[in-house]
C-alpha positions as YAML, in Angstrom:
chain: A
units: angstrom
residues:
- id: 1
  name: UNK
  ca: [-0.04, 0.11, 0.08]
- id: 2
  name: UNK
  ca: [2.87, 2.70, 0.69]
- id: 3
  name: UNK
  ca: [4.40, 1.79, -2.38]
- id: 4
  name: UNK
  ca: [1.22, 2.81, -4.18]
- id: 5
  name: UNK
  ca: [0.63, 5.76, -2.51]
- id: 6
  name: UNK
  ca: [4.52, 6.81, -2.93]
- id: 7
  name: UNK
  ca: [3.84, 6.29, -6.88]
- id: 8
  name: UNK
  ca: [0.12, 7.98, -6.81]
- id: 9
  name: UNK
  ca: [2.15, 11.10, -4.97]
- id: 10
  name: UNK
  ca: [4.96, 11.07, -7.81]
- id: 11
  name: UNK
  ca: [2.38, 10.72, -10.90]
- id: 12
  name: UNK
  ca: [0.31, 14.11, -8.75]
- id: 13
  name: UNK
  ca: [2.61, 16.29, -9.88]
- id: 14
  name: UNK
  ca: [3.40, 15.61, -13.38]
- id: 15
  name: UNK
  ca: [0.91, 17.22, -14.97]
- id: 16
  name: UNK
  ca: [2.20, 15.87, -18.29]
- id: 17
  name: UNK
  ca: [1.21, 12.30, -17.46]
- id: 18
  name: UNK
  ca: [-2.00, 13.13, -16.62]
- id: 19
  name: UNK
  ca: [-2.70, 15.29, -19.77]
- id: 20
  name: UNK
  ca: [-1.58, 12.16, -22.40]
- id: 21
  name: UNK
  ca: [-3.62, 9.52, -20.19]
- id: 22
  name: UNK
  ca: [-6.68, 12.31, -20.27]
- id: 23
  name: UNK
  ca: [-6.20, 12.44, -24.57]
- id: 24
  name: UNK
  ca: [-5.34, 8.52, -24.78]
- id: 25
  name: UNK
  ca: [-8.91, 8.25, -22.65]
- id: 26
  name: UNK
  ca: [-10.85, 10.93, -25.24]
- id: 27
  name: UNK
  ca: [-9.20, 8.71, -28.19]
- id: 28
  name: UNK
  ca: [-10.35, 5.31, -27.34]
- id: 29
  name: UNK
  ca: [-13.47, 6.97, -26.64]
- id: 30
  name: UNK
  ca: [-13.90, 8.71, -29.93]
- id: 31
  name: UNK
  ca: [-12.95, 5.15, -31.44]
- id: 32
  name: UNK
  ca: [-15.64, 3.51, -29.59]
- id: 33
  name: UNK
  ca: [-18.14, 5.88, -30.47]
- id: 34
  name: UNK
  ca: [-17.10, 5.89, -33.62]
- id: 35
  name: UNK
  ca: [-17.49, 2.09, -34.24]
- id: 36
  name: UNK
  ca: [-20.88, 1.88, -32.30]
- id: 37
  name: UNK
  ca: [-22.27, 4.50, -34.59]
- id: 38
  name: UNK
  ca: [-21.06, 2.41, -37.44]
- id: 39
  name: UNK
  ca: [-22.59, -1.16, -36.04]
- id: 40
  name: UNK
  ca: [-25.78, 1.17, -36.05]
- id: 41
  name: UNK
  ca: [-25.79, 2.95, -39.08]
- id: 42
  name: UNK
  ca: [-25.58, -0.59, -40.95]
- id: 43
  name: UNK
  ca: [-28.94, -2.01, -39.06]
- id: 44
  name: UNK
  ca: [-30.94, 1.32, -39.69]
- id: 45
  name: UNK
  ca: [-29.74, 0.94, -43.41]
- id: 46
  name: UNK
  ca: [-31.29, -2.68, -43.06]
- id: 47
  name: UNK
  ca: [-34.50, -0.98, -41.78]
- id: 48
  name: UNK
  ca: [-34.61, 1.13, -44.20]
- id: 49
  name: UNK
  ca: [-34.19, -1.48, -46.68]
- id: 50
  name: UNK
  ca: [-37.16, -3.03, -45.77]
- id: 51
  name: UNK
  ca: [-39.17, -0.77, -45.10]
- id: 52
  name: UNK
  ca: [-38.87, 0.33, -49.16]
- id: 53
  name: UNK
  ca: [-39.78, -3.26, -49.47]
- id: 54
  name: UNK
  ca: [-42.48, -3.01, -47.78]
- id: 55
  name: UNK
  ca: [-44.21, 0.01, -48.81]
- id: 56
  name: UNK
  ca: [-43.09, -0.99, -52.48]
- id: 57
  name: UNK
  ca: [-45.08, -4.40, -52.07]
- id: 58
  name: UNK
  ca: [-48.18, -2.43, -50.75]
- id: 59
  name: UNK
  ca: [-47.99, -0.23, -53.44]
- id: 60
  name: UNK
  ca: [-47.80, -2.81, -56.19]
...
């Protein structure tokens, strides 16, 4: 436990490291959001295609 506290005290004053960790966090968050967006965009396209198919079938 003492080692962990010592490490935290050393890192606490290193603002550069904190900035790098923050940038990495937001980069990972952005990548995750992009992958999620692509996934749901594909699902939305499938739903739109099915809806168009049903509407065309109903109109003819």
